[in-house]
C-alpha positions in Angstrom: -27.6 8.4 -35.7 -26.8 10.2 -38.9 -24.2 9.5 -41.6 -21.1 11.2 -40.1 -19.6 11.6 -43.6 -22.4 13.8 -44.9 -21.0 16.9 -46.6 -17.4 15.6 -46.7 -15.6 15.6 -50.0 -14.8 11.9 -50.0 -16.4 8.7 -48.8 -13.5 7.6 -46.7 -14.4 6.5 -43.1 -11.9 7.8 -40.6 -11.3 5.4 -37.7 -9.4 5.6 -34.4 -8.4 2.3 -32.7 -8.1 2.4 -28.9 -6.5 -0.7 -27.4 -3.7 -1.3 -24.9 -2.0 -4.1 -27.1 0.1 -2.7 -29.9 0.1 -6.0 -31.8 -3.7 -6.1 -31.8 -3.9 -2.4 -32.9 -1.5 -3.2 -35.7 -3.6 -6.2 -36.8 -6.8 -4.1 -36.9 -5.1 -1.4 -38.9 -3.9 -3.9 -41.5 -7.4 -5.5 -41.8 -9.2 -2.1 -42.1 -6.7 -0.7 -44.6 -7.6 -3.5 -47.1 -11.1 -2.1 -47.3 -10.3 0.8 -49.6 -12.8 3.1 -48.0 -11.5 3.0 -44.4 -8.6 5.1 -43.1 -7.1 4.5 -39.7 -6.1 7.9 -38.6 -4.8 6.9 -35.2 -4.1 3.8 -33.2 -3.4 4.5 -29.5 -3.9 3.5 -25.9 -6.6 5.0 -23.7 -4.7 8.0 -22.7 -4.3 9.2 -26.3 -7.9 9.0 -27.4 -9.0 12.6 -26.6 -6.0 14.0 -28.4 -6.7 11.7 -31.4 -10.3 12.9 -31.5 -9.3 16.6 -31.4 -6.8 16.1 -34.2 -8.9 13.9 -36.5 -12.6 14.1 -35.7 -13.1 10.4 -36.7 -16.3 8.8 -37.8 -15.8 5.7 -35.8 -13.8 4.7 -32.7 -13.1 1.0 -32.1 -12.6 0.9 -28.3 -11.4 -2.1 -26.2 -13.9 -2.6 -23.5 -11.2 -3.8 -21.0 -7.9 -2.0 -20.6 -5.6 -2.1 -17.5 -4.7 1.5 -17.0 -8.1 3.0 -17.9 -11.0 0.8 -18.9 -13.1 1.4 -22.0 -16.2 2.4 -20.0 -14.4 5.4 -18.6 -13.2 6.3 -22.1 -16.7 5.8 -23.5 -18.1 8.3 -21.0 -15.5 10.9 -22.2 -16.3 10.3 -25.9 -20.1 10.5 -25.3 -19.6 14.0 -23.8 -18.0 15.4 -26.9 -19.6 17.1 -29.9 -19.5 15.9 -32.6 -19.6 12.4 -31.1 -18.1 9.6 -33.1 -19.8 6.2 -33.3 -18.2 4.1 -30.6 -18.0 0.3 -31.2 -16.8 -1.6 -28.2 -14.4 -4.5 -28.7 -14.7 -7.4 -26.3 -13.1 -10.9 -26.1 -16.2 -12.5 -24.5 -19.8 -12.6 -25.7 -21.0 -12.6 -22.1 -18.6 -9.9 -20.9 -19.9 -8.3 -17.7 -19.0 -4.9 -19.1 -21.3 -5.2 -22.1 -24.5 -4.3 -20.2 -22.7 -1.3 -18.6 -21.4 -0.1 -21.9 -24.9 -0.4 -23.4 -26.2 1.8 -20.6 -23.4 4.3 -21.3 -24.5 4.7 -24.9 -22.2 2.5 -26.9 -23.1 2.3 -30.6 -22.2 -1.3 -31.0 -20.3 -4.3 -29.8 -17.9 -6.6 -31.7 -16.0 -9.7 -30.6 -12.3 -9.4 -31.0 -12.1 -12.6 -32.8 -14.6 -11.6 -35.5 -13.9 -12.4 -39.1 -12.0 -9.5 -40.9 -14.9 -9.0 -43.3 -17.3 -8.6 -40.3 -14.9 -6.0 -38.9 -15.0 -4.0 -42.1 -18.8 -4.3 -42.4 -19.2 -3.2 -38.7 -17.1 0.0 -39.3 -19.1 0.8 -42.4 -22.4 0.2 -40.6 -21.4 2.3 -37.6 -20.3 5.2 -39.9 -23.8 5.5 -41.4 -25.8 5.0 -38.2 -26.3 1.3 -38.4 -26.3 -1.1 -35.4 -23.2 -3.2 -34.7 -24.3 -6.1 -32.5 -22.8 -9.5 -32.7 -25.7 -12.0 -32.3 -23.9 -13.8 -29.5 -23.5 -10.6 -27.6 -27.1 -9.6 -28.1 -28.2 -13.0 -26.8 -26.0 -12.6 -23.7 -27.5 -9.2 -23.0 -31.1 -10.3 -23.6 -30.8 -13.4 -21.5 -29.0 -11.5 -18.7 -25.9 -13.6 -18.6 -23.7 -10.6 -18.0 -22.2 -11.2 -14.6 -23.0 -7.8 -13.2 -26.7 -8.4 -13.7 -26.6 -12.1 -12.8 -24.9 -11.3 -9.5 -28.0 -9.3 -8.4 -30.8 -11.3 -9.9 -31.4 -14.6 -11.7 -30.9 -14.4 -15.5 -34.1 -14.2 -17.5 -35.9 -12.4 -20.3 -36.4 -9.3 -18.2 -32.6 -8.5 -18.1 -32.7 -5.6 -20.5 -35.9 -4.2 -19.0 -34.1 -3.5 -15.8 -32.3 -0.8 -17.8 -35.5 1.3 -18.1 -35.4 4.7 -16.4 -35.7 4.5 -12.6 -35.0 0.8 -12.5 -34.2 -1.1 -9.4 -33.4 -4.7 -8.8 -36.4 -5.9 -6.7 -38.6 -8.6 -8.3 -41.6 -6.2 -8.0 -39.7 -3.5 -9.9 -38.7 -6.1 -12.6 -42.3 -7.1 -13.1 -43.3 -3.4 -13.4 -40.5 -2.8 -15.9 -41.5 -5.8 -17.9 -45.1 -4.5 -18.1 -43.8 -1.0 -19.1 -41.8 -2.5 -21.9 -44.7 -4.5 -23.2 -46.9 -1.4 -23.1 -44.3 0.5 -25.1 -44.1 -2.3 -27.7 -47.9 -2.3 -27.9 -47.9 1.4 -28.8 -45.9 0.7 -32.0 -47.7 0.7 -35.2 -47.3 -2.3 -37.6 -44.8 -0.2 -39.6 -42.9 0.7 -36.5 -42.7 -3.0 -35.6 -41.1 -3.5 -39.1 -38.7 -0.7 -38.4 -37.7 -2.2 -35.0 -37.1 -5.5 -36.6 -34.8 -3.9 -39.2 -33.0 -2.0 -36.4 -32.5 -5.3 -34.8 -30.9 -6.6 -38.0 -28.4 -3.6 -37.9 -29.8 -1.6 -40.8 -29.1 2.1 -41.1 -31.8 4.7 -42.0 -31.0 4.6 -45.8 -31.1 0.8 -45.7 -34.4 0.8 -43.9 -35.8 3.2 -46.5 -34.7 0.9 -49.3 -36.0 -2.2 -47.6 -39.5 -0.6 -47.0 -39.6 1.3 -50.3 -40.0 4.6 -48.6 -38.0 7.9 -48.7 -35.0 8.3 -46.4 -36.8 11.2 -44.7 -39.8 9.0 -43.9 -37.5 6.2 -42.7 -35.9 8.7 -40.3 -39.3 9.8 -39.0 -40.3 6.2 -38.4 -37.0 5.4 -36.6 -37.4 8.5 -34.4 -41.0 7.7 -33.5 -40.1 4.1 -32.8 -37.2 5.1 -30.5 -39.4 7.7 -28.7 -42.1 5.1 -28.0 -39.6 2.7 -26.7 -38.2 5.4 -24.4 -34.6 5.4 -25.7 -32.5 7.4 -28.1 -29.9 4.6 -28.6 -30.3 2.3 -31.6 -28.3 -0.5 -30.0 -30.8 -0.6 -27.1 -33.6 -0.7 -29.6 -31.9 -3.6 -31.4 -31.6 -5.5 -28.1 -35.3 -4.9 -27.5 -36.0 -6.3 -31.0 -34.1 -9.4 -30.1 -36.0 -9.6 -26.8 -39.3 -9.2 -28.5 -38.5 -12.0 -31.0 -38.5 -9.7 -34.0 -35.0 -10.8 -35.1 -34.4 -14.2 -36.6 -33.3 -16.7 -34.0 -34.3 -14.6 -31.0 -36.8 -15.6 -28.4 -39.8 -13.4 -27.7 -40.3 -12.1 -24.3 -43.6 -13.3 -22.7 -46.6 -11.0 -23.0 -49.7 -11.0 -20.9 -51.0 -13.9 -23.0 -47.6 -15.5 -23.5 -47.0 -13.8 -26.8 -46.1 -10.4 -28.3 -48.3 -7.3 -27.9 -50.6 -6.7 -30.8 -49.4 -3.7 -32.8 -51.7 -0.9 -33.7 -52.8 -0.8 -37.4 -50.4 1.0 -39.7 -51.2 4.6 -40.3 
């Protein structure tokens, strides 16, 4: 995901807020407008989002995951079909919301709890605007452990929860074991450098931040990120971040069991 502000005459981040509660929309607007570099160009209900996108071409959309008339998942599908596509950060009240896994599969660029600290909200918008990952640790843990009710209703929770999201997945235990093995094989294909990149993705860093952390050029960072995503079989940075949590590459996360009980051994750095 690239910096959506590239080539623009200013560094202001344009945001559209989509929520069915006017009071909550107003509260988000007030918080974001204290940032100085964030401009809320529209705050609307679900039925006004496409009109807002056409009028403003925002960098970031903050989208309530649950709304009574039209839920956020349906709106997300509409947004992901548009070009240019804004970064879409889903707002949820519950870290184990059943909609989170479905939104992840639909291509959401991040998830944020509605009761997040105002500073975290501003940081999340800034990160999303430059291609960073927005993933509250409690939400990541819920996805990794499979506590989302839509998944738990089909199979027991466990470290293979995300792996069921691989292409062609089904819910049988045999299929889960196959998917688990496929993910381990994909992790094993990563070079040592790509493991570092995956860990940084898991910590929410954008390409420029990865470049700075690894002391490499932004172009090289972009190449490493692209290669890492390709080897993992995804083009979504949030999915990659959840895999990083699952693989134990992010502080506080628990590694998924490998063939010998540990992580796959990465290839030597090239």
